[in-house]
C-alpha positions in Angstrom: -6.6 292.3 137.2 -7.4 288.7 135.4 -7.6 287.3 139.0 -9.8 289.8 140.0 -12.0 289.7 136.9 -12.6 286.1 137.9 -13.5 286.7 141.5 -15.9 289.4 140.0 -17.0 286.9 137.6 -18.2 284.6 140.3 -19.9 287.3 142.3 -20.1 290.3 140.0 -21.2 293.6 141.7 -22.5 296.5 140.0 -22.8 300.3 140.7 -25.8 300.1 138.4 -27.5 297.0 139.7 -30.5 299.1 140.6 -31.1 300.1 137.2 -30.8 296.7 135.6 -34.0 295.7 134.1 -35.6 299.2 134.0 -36.1 302.2 131.6 -33.3 304.3 133.1 -31.2 306.2 130.5 -27.4 306.6 131.8 -25.7 309.7 131.6 -22.4 310.4 129.1 -20.4 309.8 132.6 -22.2 306.9 133.4 -21.7 305.4 130.0 -18.4 305.6 130.2 -18.1 304.3 133.6 -20.1 301.2 132.6 -17.9 300.4 129.6 -14.9 300.8 132.2 -16.4 298.4 134.5 -17.0 295.5 131.6 -13.4 295.6 130.1 -12.0 292.8 132.6 -15.2 290.7 132.2 -15.1 290.8 128.6 -11.4 289.7 128.6 -12.0 287.0 130.8 -15.1 285.6 128.3 -12.7 285.7 125.8 -10.5 283.6 127.8 -13.0 281.2 128.6 -14.2 280.9 125.3 -10.6 280.0 124.2 -10.6 277.2 126.9 -13.8 275.8 125.7 -12.8 275.4 122.3 -9.8 273.8 123.3 -11.8 271.4 125.4 -14.2 270.8 122.5 -11.6 269.9 120.2 -9.9 267.5 122.9 -13.3 266.0 123.3 -14.1 265.2 119.7 -10.7 263.5 119.1 -11.5 261.5 122.2 -15.2 260.7 121.2 -13.7 259.9 117.6 -11.1 257.8 118.8 -13.7 255.8 121.2 -16.5 255.6 118.5 -13.9 254.1 115.9 -12.8 251.2 118.2 -16.9 250.8 119.4 -17.4 250.3 115.7 -15.1 247.1 115.6 -17.2 245.2 118.3 -20.3 246.8 116.9 -23.4 244.2 116.4 -24.2 245.3 113.0 -20.4 244.5 111.9 -20.8 241.0 113.2 -23.9 240.3 111.2 -23.0 237.6 108.6 -23.5 239.0 105.2 -26.2 236.3 104.4 -28.3 237.9 107.4 -27.7 241.3 105.8 -28.9 240.4 102.3 -32.1 239.0 103.5 -32.6 242.5 105.7 -31.9 244.1 102.4 -34.5 242.1 100.7 -37.0 243.1 103.7 -36.6 246.5 102.8 -38.0 246.6 99.4 -41.3 247.7 98.8 -44.0 244.8 98.6 -46.8 246.9 96.9 -45.0 248.1 93.9 -41.7 247.8 92.0 -38.6 249.4 93.6 -38.4 253.2 92.9 -35.3 255.2 91.9 -35.3 257.5 95.0 -32.5 257.7 97.4 -34.9 258.0 100.5 -36.1 254.4 99.5 -34.4 250.9 99.3 -32.3 250.0 97.7 -30.8 253.0 96.8 -30.9 254.1 100.7 -29.1 250.9 101.8 -25.8 252.1 99.8 -25.7 255.1 101.9 -25.2 253.9 105.3 -21.5 252.5 105.0 -18.9 251.2 102.4 -19.6 247.4 103.4 -23.3 247.9 103.0 -23.1 249.6 99.9 -20.7 246.7 98.3 -23.1 244.3 99.8 -26.4 246.2 97.9 -24.5 246.6 94.7 -23.3 242.7 94.7 -27.2 241.7 95.4 -28.9 241.0 92.1 -32.1 240.5 93.9 -32.2 244.0 95.4 -32.3 245.3 91.5 -34.6 242.9 89.9 -37.9 245.3 90.0 -37.9 248.6 89.0 -40.8 251.5 88.4 -39.6 254.2 85.6 -41.4 257.4 85.7 -40.9 258.2 81.9 -41.0 262.1 82.7 -38.4 261.7 85.2 -35.7 260.6 82.6 -34.9 264.2 81.4 -31.2 263.6 81.5 -28.8 261.1 80.3 -27.6 260.6 83.7 -30.8 259.2 84.6 -31.1 257.0 81.6 -27.8 255.6 82.4 -28.6 254.8 86.0 -31.9 252.8 84.8 -29.5 250.7 82.7 -27.0 250.2 85.3 -29.7 249.2 87.5 -31.1 246.4 85.3 -27.4 245.4 84.8 -27.0 244.8 88.6 -29.9 242.6 88.8 -28.2 239.8 86.3 -28.8 237.1 85.7 -32.2 237.0 87.4 -35.7 238.0 86.0 -36.8 241.4 85.7 -40.0 243.1 87.0 -40.5 246.6 85.4 -43.2 248.8 85.6 -43.3 252.5 83.7 -45.6 255.3 83.9 -45.8 257.4 81.1 -47.0 261.2 80.9 -50.7 261.3 80.9 -51.0 264.4 79.0 -48.9 263.4 76.1 -46.6 266.4 76.2 -43.6 264.5 77.4 -42.5 261.9 74.6 -39.5 259.9 76.0 -39.2 256.4 74.9 -37.9 253.6 77.3 -37.4 251.0 74.6 -34.1 252.2 73.6 -32.7 251.1 76.9 -34.8 248.3 78.2 -35.5 246.1 75.1 -31.8 245.3 75.6 -33.0 243.2 78.7 -36.0 241.4 76.9 -34.8 238.1 77.5 -34.8 238.7 81.3 -38.5 240.3 81.0 -40.8 238.2 83.6 -43.1 241.3 84.2 -43.9 244.3 81.9 -46.8 246.8 83.3 -47.0 250.1 81.1 -49.5 252.5 82.0 -50.6 255.7 79.7 -48.6 254.2 76.9 -48.6 256.0 73.7 -48.8 253.2 70.7 -45.6 253.8 69.2 -43.6 253.2 72.2 -45.6 249.7 72.6 -44.9 248.9 69.0 -41.2 249.5 69.7 -41.4 247.3 73.1 -43.4 244.4 71.3 -40.5 244.5 68.3 -38.0 242.9 70.5 -36.8 239.3 69.0 -37.4 237.2 72.2 -39.0 237.7 75.5 -38.8 233.9 76.6 -39.6 234.9 80.5 -42.4 237.3 80.2 -45.4 235.9 82.1 -47.1 239.0 83.2 -48.0 242.0 80.4 -50.1 244.8 81.7 -50.5 247.6 78.9 -52.8 250.7 79.6 -53.0 252.4 76.1 -52.9 256.4 76.6 -56.8 257.3 76.1 -56.3 258.9 72.8 -54.6 256.1 71.1 -56.4 254.1 69.0 -55.6 251.0 67.0 -57.1 249.5 63.8 -57.6 245.8 63.2 -54.0 245.0 61.6 -52.3 247.0 64.2 -54.0 245.5 66.7 -53.4 241.7 65.1 -49.7 243.0 64.6 -49.2 243.5 68.0 -50.9 240.2 69.4 -48.2 238.4 66.9 -45.6 240.1 68.9 -42.9 237.9 70.6 -43.9 239.4 73.9 -47.2 237.7 73.6 -45.9 234.5 72.6 -44.0 233.1 75.4 -43.3 229.5 76.1 -44.9 229.5 79.4 -48.2 230.7 81.0 -49.0 234.2 80.6 -50.9 236.7 82.4 -51.9 239.2 79.8 -54.1 242.8 80.9 -54.7 245.2 78.1 -56.5 248.2 78.2 -57.3 250.4 75.2 -60.3 252.5 73.8 -61.7 249.8 71.6 -60.9 246.5 73.2 -62.7 244.4 70.7 -60.1 245.1 68.3 -57.7 243.3 70.0 -59.7 239.8 69.2 -58.5 238.7 65.8 -61.0 238.1 63.3 -59.6 234.8 61.8 -59.3 231.5 64.1 -56.1 231.6 66.5 -54.7 229.5 69.2 -53.3 231.2 72.4 -53.0 228.0 74.5 -50.3 229.7 76.6 -52.5 232.4 78.3 -53.8 231.5 81.5 -55.1 235.0 82.8 -56.6 237.4 80.4 -58.0 240.6 81.0 -59.1 243.2 78.2 -60.5 246.7 79.6 -61.7 249.6 78.0 -59.5 252.9 78.8 -62.6 255.1 78.2 -66.1 254.5 78.4 -68.1 255.4 75.2 -71.0 253.4 75.2 -73.2 255.5 73.5 -75.0 255.4 69.8 -76.1 252.3 68.2 -75.0 249.1 68.8 -72.6 248.8 66.2 -70.5 251.8 67.5 -69.8 250.2 70.9 -66.1 249.4 71.1 -66.6 246.7 74.1 -66.7 243.0 73.1 -69.8 241.1 71.9 -71.2 237.5 72.5 -68.9 236.7 69.3 -65.8 238.1 70.1 -66.0 236.1 73.7 -66.6 233.0 71.8 -63.5 233.5 69.6 -61.7 234.2 72.8 -62.5 231.4 74.5 -62.2 229.1 71.7 -58.6 230.5 71.3 -57.5 230.3 74.8 -58.3 226.6 75.6 -56.1 227.0 78.8 -57.6 230.3 80.2 -58.3 230.2 83.8 -59.2 233.6 84.4 -61.0 236.1 81.9 -62.0 239.9 82.9 -63.6 241.6 80.3 -66.3 244.4 79.1 -69.2 242.9 77.5 -72.3 244.4 75.6 -74.3 241.3 75.4 -77.1 242.9 73.0 -75.8 241.3 69.8 -77.9 238.3 68.6 -77.8 235.1 70.6 -75.2 232.7 68.9 -76.8 229.8 67.4 -74.5 226.9 67.9 -74.0 224.5 70.8 -72.7 225.7 74.1 -69.1 225.9 74.1 -67.4 223.9 77.1 -64.4 225.5 78.6 -62.3 225.1 81.7 -62.3 228.4 82.9 -62.6 229.0 86.7 -62.7 233.1 87.3 -65.0 235.5 84.9 -65.2 238.9 85.8 -67.4 240.9 83.5 -67.8 244.7 83.5 -71.4 244.8 81.8 -72.5 247.5 79.5 -75.9 246.0 78.9 -78.2 244.6 81.6 -77.5 241.9 84.2 -80.4 239.6 83.3 -79.8 239.9 79.6 -76.0 239.1 80.2 -77.0 236.2 82.2 -79.4 234.7 80.0 -78.2 235.4 76.3 -74.1 235.7 77.2 -73.7 232.9 79.8 -76.4 230.6 78.0 -73.7 230.1 75.2 -71.4 228.4 77.6 -70.9 225.3 79.8 -68.4 226.3 82.4 -68.0 223.4 85.0 -64.9 224.6 86.6 -66.2 228.4 87.3 -66.1 229.4 90.9 -65.9 232.8 90.5 -68.4 235.1 89.0 -68.4 239.1 89.1 -70.8 240.9 87.0 -70.6 244.8 87.1 -73.0 246.7 85.7 -72.5 249.9 84.1 -75.9 250.5 82.4 -79.4 250.7 83.5 -81.0 247.4 84.2 -83.8 245.7 82.6 -87.1 244.7 84.2 -87.1 241.0 84.5 -90.6 240.5 83.9 -89.5 240.2 80.2 -87.5 237.1 80.7 -89.7 233.8 81.0 -87.4 232.5 83.9 -85.1 234.0 86.1 -81.3 233.6 84.5 -79.7 232.4 87.8 -81.5 229.0 87.1 -79.9 228.6 83.7 -76.6 229.7 85.5 -76.8 226.7 87.8 -77.2 224.4 84.9 -74.4 226.2 82.8 -71.9 226.8 85.8 -73.1 224.7 88.8 -69.8 225.0 90.5 -70.0 229.0 91.1 -69.2 229.8 95.1 -68.2 233.7 94.7 -70.8 235.5 93.0 -71.1 239.6 92.7 -74.1 241.0 91.2 -74.8 244.9 90.5 -78.5 244.7 90.6 -81.1 247.9 90.2 -84.6 248.2 91.9 -86.2 247.1 88.8 -84.6 243.8 89.0 -86.6 241.9 91.7 -84.0 241.2 94.7 -86.3 238.4 96.1 -86.3 236.4 92.5 -82.7 236.6 92.8 -82.5 235.1 96.0 -85.0 232.2 94.6 -82.5 231.9 91.7 -79.6 231.2 94.0 -81.3 227.8 94.9 -79.7 226.8 91.7 -76.4 227.4 93.1 -76.0 225.5 96.2 -72.2 225.9 96.5 -72.4 229.9 97.1 -69.9 230.8 99.8 -69.3 234.3 99.1 -72.3 236.6 98.0 -71.6 240.1 97.2 -74.9 242.2 96.1 -74.7 246.1 94.9 -78.3 247.2 95.4 -78.4 250.5 93.6 -81.5 252.9 93.2 -82.8 253.4 89.6 -83.6 257.0 88.7 -86.8 256.2 87.3 -88.1 253.9 90.2 -89.5 255.9 93.1 -90.9 252.9 94.9 -87.4 252.5 96.9 -85.6 249.5 98.2 -87.0 247.0 100.6 -84.0 245.4 102.4 -86.3 244.1 105.1 -87.6 241.7 102.2 -84.5 241.0 100.8 -82.6 239.9 104.1 -86.1 237.9 105.0 -85.6 235.9 101.8 -81.8 235.1 102.6 -82.8 233.9 106.4 -82.8 230.3 107.1 -85.5 228.8 108.5 -86.6 225.4 110.3 -87.7 224.1 106.8 -85.2 225.7 104.2 -82.0 227.4 104.1 -81.7 229.6 100.8 -78.0 229.5 100.9 -76.7 226.6 102.7 -72.9 227.0 102.2 -72.8 230.6 102.5 -70.1 232.0 104.5 -69.8 235.9 103.7 -72.2 238.6 102.5 -71.3 242.0 101.3 -74.2 244.1 100.8 -73.8 247.8 99.3 -77.2 249.6 99.6 -79.0 253.1 100.8 -79.8 251.8 104.1 -80.6 248.7 106.3 -82.5 248.8 109.4 -80.5 247.5 112.4 -83.5 245.3 113.4 -83.4 243.7 109.7 -79.8 242.6 109.9 -79.6 241.4 113.3 -82.7 239.2 112.8 -80.7 237.7 109.9 -77.9 236.9 111.8 -79.8 235.8 114.8 -81.4 233.2 112.5 -78.0 231.7 111.4 -77.0 231.1 114.8 -80.3 229.8 116.2 -80.0 227.3 113.3 -75.9 226.9 113.6 -75.4 227.6 109.8 -71.8 228.2 108.3 -72.1 231.8 108.1 -69.1 233.8 109.2 -69.0 237.5 108.1 -71.5 240.1 107.2 -70.3 243.6 105.4 -72.7 246.4 105.2 -71.8 249.3 102.7 -74.3 252.0 103.6 -75.1 255.6 102.7 -75.3 257.9 105.5 -76.3 261.6 105.0 -76.2 264.6 107.4 -75.6 265.4 110.2 -72.4 263.6 110.0 -69.2 265.6 108.5 -66.9 262.5 108.4 -67.5 258.9 108.7 -65.4 258.8 111.9 -68.6 260.5 113.7 -71.0 257.7 112.8 -71.6 255.6 115.7 -71.4 251.9 115.2 -74.0 249.4 116.5 -73.1 246.8 118.8 -72.3 243.4 117.2 -70.7 241.9 120.5 -73.3 239.4 120.6 -72.5 237.7 117.1 -68.8 238.2 117.4 -68.6 236.5 120.6 -70.4 233.5 118.7 -68.3 233.3 115.6 -69.9 236.1 113.3 -68.0 239.2 112.2 -69.9 242.2 111.5 -68.3 245.2 109.4 -70.0 248.4 108.7 -68.6 250.8 105.9 -70.2 254.2 105.6 -70.3 256.5 102.4 -71.4 260.0 103.1 -73.9 261.4 100.6 -74.4 264.8 100.0 -78.1 266.0 99.4 -78.8 268.1 96.5 -78.6 271.9 96.9 -82.0 273.3 96.4 -82.6 275.8 93.4 -82.8 279.3 94.6 -83.6 282.6 92.3 -79.9 283.5 92.6 -78.4 280.5 90.8 -75.7 281.7 88.5 -75.3 285.0 89.8 -72.3 285.3 91.6 -72.7 287.3 94.9 
């Protein structure tokens, strides 16, 4: 019967073939006939499945035998260990510290094979950086893993970053298990940090290799002068090598000591305000005044880069200008651009300053109240500036700004943010601005200019094309124009905005970049405002 069943399986014949695929309902007698008819075929199916299972086992055994021998001659096995180590190091993230995630290097590299795991665990460079999510450390197992991670990096310097819980509800401290490694700290970046943990971390006995410190206090953490001075006397701010320090806290002016101090080891200093509270009388503003900046520059005599929030409305300091070797100055201005240039920069002579960025956070002031354009004085105080960024409002005459650039002949990169003043209904004349910057046969306002960035509401195509053509016609050194423009309806996304043809400039060595910002027009008021419909 088995033989007959096999033959039937090869070419089955059914008495009911005409009913298959139809809605025909068999009788009871036919149901019995169909059941009897299927018996030999069901038996044959069981026999075939048993054969398939036996063949599958045989196939798997043979495949395992082949694969195990192929592994002996595989290329990865033959890669020298030093090459494997280099590959592992190239797998590490470059934009941030390594993360405790099994799907990312270095943990992922230990999940491939036992040999690679051994190499990974024995390679200190793989474990020299670590980002800690403090809210993630909810178990002893995870905190133990952090300690073990940092031990594997011995004896290399450690690059540690930590993100605390922004809400303040999670109050875990990382100090108990990373302070033990303070002698190897090279970089320590802490974000949304409670003051209690900062003082615990600052209490370490020594941090001789700590060259890069970033501490962002949580926005609800306030320090008084004593706490701030105690913090700055901590060992972490007194390494014997040049230090980059970035502190963000609600009242950054409290960080600056009232008494004279010396921080000659600091080369890069950034003081930021974690929350902007520039309201009320001048005395209530928590950013730095001119006097604070003077104390910082007097105390940090080797400072090369300074980034600070400043309100320049306190009295002009009556003293000879301070000469300082500062090279980069970035000011987040809580006053007005021209007042800052006149009263703040007028107190210093910065012969080595090459980068000056002024970001205005408040409404600007009409320059007509000033007897002369402050940029003229900047040319005397800091004649080497080659990278200049200015935030301007319409009340500040753009044309006179360009004229002031005559005092800065070394300008190579110029960045202007041209904002609309809510009280100025005249609008912005980009044509006049670009014309003032355009070289002629007689003059070139910025002879060294290579790169121009302009943020504005709009700019007609003919305006910037005439500007670029003039640079080509006069064979200047200009090489790059970046326009950041507003764009309103009918576009839904910036990808829908057609880009102008710039090929004739690109072919002659000038790159033109466009960046658009969609602006949603204000919704007009209706009689139904405030009523849900």
